[in-house]
N, C-alpha and C positions, 0 to 999 in steps of 0.2 A: 807841386813843390811845397807851397805854403798853405794850401787850401783846406786840408782836412783837420787842422788843429786850431780851431777858433777858440778864443777864451770862453771859459765856462759861462753859461747863461746866454750866449749869442746863438741865434738859430743858424743852421747850416745854409739856409737859402737867402742870406742877405746879399742882394745883388750889388750893393755899394762896395762890399768887401770882396766878394768872389770875382767881380770883374777885374780886380787887380791881382788875382792869384793865378798861378800856373799849375798845370798838372805835373806830376813827378815823372816826366819823360825826358829823354836826352835833348829833344828839340827845344824844350822849354828853357833848359839851362843855356843852350847855345843862343837862344833869343835874348835872354837877359844879359849874357856876356857881351853880345853885340851892342846892346843898349848902353852898357857901362863903358865900353870902348877902352880908351887908354887912361881912364881915370884910375889912379893908384888905389888899390884895395888891400886891406889887411883883414883877413877873416880870423876871428877867434871863436872857438867852440869848445864847450865842455864835453869830454868823451862819454860822460854818463848823463847827458841831458835827457830829461824825461818830458820836456815840452816840445822841443824841435829835434827830430832825429839828426844825429851827427852826420849821417850819410848825405843829407842835403848840402851841408857845407863842403863836404868832400867832393860831391858832384859839381858844385858851383866853382870850386877851386880848379878842378880839372877842365871845366868849360872855359874859364877865364884864361888858363894857361894855353889851352888849344887855340884861343882867339888872339894870343900874343899880348895879353894884358900884363900890366905891372902889378902882380898879385903875390901876397904872402899868406900862408896859412899856419895858424898855431892852434893845436888841439891839446887840451889839458886833460889827461887821463884822470878819471875819478871825480871830475868836477861836473856839477849839474848845470842848469840853464844859465846861472849867473857867472859865466866865464869872464865877463868884463872885470869883476873884482880881482881875479887873479891876473888878468892881462894888464891891468893898470898898476897893480902892486909889483909884478915881476918883470914887466918889460924894462929893458935897459933904457935908461933915460936918453942916452944919445941916439939909440935906434928910433925911439918914438919921436924925438925932436927932429931927427933927420927926415923921417917919414912926413911929419907935419910940414916941414920946410918945403919938401918936394911937392906937396899939394899946393903951396902958395906960389910956386914958380910958374911964370907965364909960359905958354906953349910957344915954341919958335916956329 
């Protein structure tokens, strides 16, 4: 999932990094989704991301949905890796505020 795209200059065999990575297989996405559990998640991804394949976010979204998570997915066509710029500029203030408030609510 996140293993094969290390920043430039880092060796591929760094055990400190690779022990926290997952292979790009369905079971990995399901494992991460189970760890996230019911924590609300909003995934933003640039459709033209050259650093992290957009398919990773699509697969994670699907795994979270399958696990019953509270998840949203926003993909920005033509946007590269820095999708957060567009996400923060374009997100409707009330949606973002409501999402943040929901994160602060204690579980019942």
